[in-house]
N, C-alpha and C positions, 0 to 999 in steps of 0.2 A: 330376669328380665330375657325375654327372648332375643334370639341371635342378632334379628334385625334392631331391634330397638339399641342393643348394645351399640352394634357399630354405628347407629345414626347418632348414638351419644359419644361418642368416641371422636368421630366428623365433625364434630358441633361443637365441643368443648375444649378437647386434649389439644391445644397450640403446639405443641412439640411432637405429638404423631402426625397430626395433620402437616406441617411444616416437613417432616422426615419424606411424607408421601409426595407431596407436590415437587419437590426438588426434583424427583425423577422425570418430572414433565418436560416437555421444548417448549419454547418459549411463547408458542401461540396457543397451546393447550393449558398452559399456566395462565394468560391472560383471560381468557376465558372461565377458567377456575377463579380468578378472584371477584367475578361478578356474583356468584353464589351466594355469600354472606360474610359479613363483618369479620371473621377470624380468618377466614380462606384470603378474603381481602390483603389483611395485614400480613398473614402467612406469607402471599406471595411477594409483597413487598420486599420484607424481609428478604426472601430468595432471591429477589432480581437484584438488592445490595451486594451481595456476595458473588453475583457473578460477571465476575472483569477480567476474565480473559479472553484475549481477542481468539474469535474463531474465523475459518476460512472453507472456502468451497472452490474446487479447482475442475475446470476441464481439459482432459489431455486427449481426448478423441472427439472424432466428427459427430455432429448430431443430425438429427432430421434436415434436410435442404431447407425447410420454410422458418427453420429459426436458429441460432447461434448456439454454438453447443453449451456454452456459457449461460445461457437463459433456459434451457433445459435442465441443467445440473441442479442451477439456484431454485428453480419451481419445486425441483423435489426435494434438495436437502434444506431449504428454507421452513420446511415442518418439522425438521428435527432438531435444529439448534437450540441451544439452552443460554443464549444471550440475547439481549435485546439490544440491537446496533443502532447507537447514536449517528456514526459514521461509517460509511462505506466507501471503498476504494477499490475499482475494478479495472483492470488491463486485458485486453482482448487483441486478437490478432486482427490487424487492420485489413488484410486482404478478404477474409471470409465474414468479420463481421459486416462489413459494406460490400460483399461480394454478391456472386450470383444465387440466385434460388430458380426453382422451375414453379410456374403458375400456369393454372388450369384455365383455357379458356375455349368454349364450345366445344369440349372434347380433346383439343388437342394442347399439347404440354409447348410450353414457351418459357425461355429465359427471361429473367427482369432483373435489374439491381435493384438488392437489396439495400433498403435505405438505412444508415447507421443512425439517424434519428430514431426511427421507427423502432428499432432495435433496443435503442436505449430507453425509450420510454416504455418496453414489455419488459424490458430487464427492472426500471423501476418500481413499476407496479407492484412487484415482487416483494418490495420493504416496506416497512412502517414510514409513514406519510411524513413525519417530523424530522426523520433521520437526514443529513449531507450524506450529497451521494457525488464522489467526483471521477469520472470514467474516462481512460485514454484508451488508443488505440496506437499499434506499435506493429513494425515488420516482424519480431519475433518475442515469444514469451518465456519467461525463468519462473517455474512455478513447481510448488512441493502438492504433490497429491493431496485430494482430502483425505483426513483419517490421522493418521500421527506424526507427531514433530519430526521425528526420526527417518519420516519418509525420504526416500533420496529425492532430490531436488532434480529438476529435468531442464533441459535446454533445449527451448523447441523451435528451431529456427525457420520452419515450414511447415505449413498446414494448420487446423482448427486448433485453437488453444486459447485459455482464458483463467481468469480467477476472480476472487470477490474478497477483499479482507473487512472483517463484520468484528467493529471496535464497539463495545459498550461501553457506558459511561464508567470512568475508571479514577476511584479518589487521588486527587492530586494531579490529575492531568488531563489538559484540557487541547481536543483536535479540531483544526479548523480550517475549512477548505479557502481558497482563494482563486482571486482571477484577476490577472493587470493585463491591462490589452494596451495596446499604442492606440494613442490619441492623435488622430492627422493632424488635427490644429496645435498641438503642443509638442516640444521636442523634450519636457521635462516629466520625469514621473508624477504620478499624482499624489501628493502626500496625503489624502483622503484615503484612495484607497489601499495605501500601506496600513495607515491606522485601522481601518475596517478590518483588513487580514491578520491583525494581530502581531506586524512586521516593523512596526514603532513603538517604541517607547515602552517595552515588552520585556523586563527584566528575567523573565521567566522563560523567555524562548530559548531552546534548547536545539533542534532539528527545523529543516525546512527542506521538503522534498518539493523539488521546482521541475516543472515541464515545460519547455519550448514549444510550442505550435508554430505551424507556417512560416518556419526560419527562414525559408528560402525567400520571401518576401522582402519588397526595398525599406531597409530601416530597421528590421528585424536585429540583426544582429547588433547594431547600437543600443536598440531599447533593452535587450537580453545583459548586455555588459553593464547599463545602468542598473536593474534590478539585482544582478548577482554581485557588483562593487556596492552596493546598499549593505546586502546581508553579510558580505566576507568579514564575519567578525571572530574572532578566537574562541568567543563565547558559545560559536553556532556551528553545527555541523549542517553541511549545504553539498545535496545530493542530488541528481536527477541526470535529465538528457533531454534530448530533442525529440518529439513524437510526430506521427503524422497529424493527429489531431484531437481534440476531446470533444467527448460523446454527451458527458452529462455533467451539468454542475447545477445542483438544484439552486443554488444562492445567485445564478445567472442566466437569464435566460435572453441576453442581446444578442440576436441573431449578426447584428450589424459586426460588434466584436468579434465574434467567432470567426468571420470572414476576414478580418483584419489578421494582425498577428501578437504574439503575446506570450504571457505564462499562466500556466494553473499550478496548483498545488498544495500541501497539505503543511502545517504548521503546527510542531508537537510544543506545547509549553508546561512547566511542570518543574519544581525544585528536584523531583526524584530522579527523572528522567537524565540518562546516561548514554552516551553514543561515540562510535569511533568510526571514521572510513579511511579506507586506501585506494591509492590508485595504481592500477595494472596499466604500466605504459607499452608502448611500444615494443619495448625490449624484453617484456615476458613472453616468453615465445616456446615455454616448453613445461611440463607436469613440475620440474625442479622449482625455477623461478615462478611461477604461480603458487606452488605451496609457500616459498619464502614472503608472499606477499600476503597469505593468510596468518603466517606467524606475527608478522608484524600487527594485525588485526589481534588476534589472541594476545599480543604481551601488552593490549591495553587494560587488559583487566575488567573488562565490560562485564559483569552477570550475565549467566545464558539464560537462565529461568526467566518467564516473562519477559521475553526478547524475540525482536523479528529481525531478518536480515534481508536486505537487498542488494539487488544487483543488475547494474545499467551498464550495459556494455554497447559496443558500435557493431553493426550489422557485418562490419569487415573482419570480425573476430570468429568466436565459436569454431566448428571444426576444420574450416578451412585455413585459419590461422594457424591453427594445433596439427596441421598436415593432417586433416581426415580423421583426429582424435576427438571423437564427439564427447561433449558434457565435462570437459576437464575443468574449467573453473570451477562451475556448480560443485564438481565432485572433490574439489580442492577445499571448497569452504566446508563442505558436509563432513571432510577427515577432522578439521580442526572442531567444527562445532556441530556434533552429530545429532543435537536435540533442538536445533534453531530452525524452524522453518524457511527457505530462501523464496523470494520473489522479485520480480522485476523485467525487464525487457530488452530486446536487442533495437536501438535507434541509430539515428543521424547524427549525433553528437554526444558527449557526456560532460557532465557537472560534477564538480568534486576535487578532493586531493587527500592527501595522508593530514587527517586532523583528529586527534582524540580530546573529547571534554567529559568529565565528570562531575557533579555536582560541587565539586568545587573548583572547576574549570581549571585543572590539572592537565597540562599538556605532555606529550611524549617529550622528553630529552633527546635530545641529537647529540651522539659521540663526538661529530666533527662539526663543529659550527659552520665551518666557511663551507662544506660540502652540501649540507643539509638544512643550511638558512632557508631555504625556499620552503622545506616542507615542513618547517616548524613554527609557522606563525609568527617568526619574529619580526616577518613584513610579510606583507599582501600575498596571497598565493595566487597562482593562475590558476582558476577554476574552468575554465572551458578548453575541451579538449575533443580531439575526435582519434579514431582508432585506438580506443584503450577501455577498460573497464573500471568503474567505480563499487566497489562493496563497502557495504553499510551496516552498520549492526546498533539496533536501537533496543536500549533496555526501558521499558516502562514502569519500573517499580516493582517494588513486593505485591504480588498477586495475594490474593485472599486466601486463605490456610488450606480452606477445602476445593482449592481451584487445582486442575491438574494442568 
């Protein structure tokens, strides 16, 4: 056979060879290859089923004035990723996501306000049409640079920054976005909204990341307490904070609701999920006490492979709180979890407590019941805080053997 004929035979008939070759392709190229023939389509589907590791892109430097750096970086990196996103969660800094940009009119430069909704729409157009998207903006960003899980996470308290977590379909895990907003005509939370969000009658619910927006408005604090109290169960790790606003929620287009007050978030369900959270309160003021909190998180014994870390801190912490020492809490996390990427924000209030949940709902035992009763879930924990940091670890179960 001629060389071209041999190559054609191999690529048309030997599934094992075809699959090995296609596995090197980024997702967009793989989906195009799936249109070639039946063999390539079936090979592509098998590859997609094995690609279950979370990917992310990060923006840690300013981009061109006409767009946010996260949009620019996502546009470049989306061509290279090797997972098909089912859910996307992004956070960007509030100042530049809806900040100023230069526009040209009749040969003259003039500044105009960048519209956060326009930026969000531009970002969403880069993503698959059917994926869920939750986007929020906050005063500061905690981000692990794109690349390795072991990259040093950065606390970016000022300047342009952001990240997007790309969750593929993961066997045994369901990730759901939700939006619960305050109804001016009713003082009670909507039961249907809870059920739709997977927050009610869901025995597999393990973790809820919860973000309050417009919390300065009348009735917002009471509404947030209602939501938190409903979710304050020992079998659920609850973490998050107060953000400036939410910019994307593909399942919710109600502008009136966005102008009110409420919460948005992500619900993680699945029996294989394990999670833990620790609260760094106002007494944590130096490297030693910050590392002691990380030791508590480490002692939970949550698997570190196929896991993500989240840090939700008050804007009053950071380098000012630690006497001008920058990146202290993120560095403390990395010391104990060197291969777990860390993401989060600096916001206007924190949600969470010391809580550890494994697949069997085993809680951390306390040595001194009287002193530690509040932290150990024997009674309801106080989950709403200020001037604190909440560190959370989420394990999504065993990744496929060929995933890194």
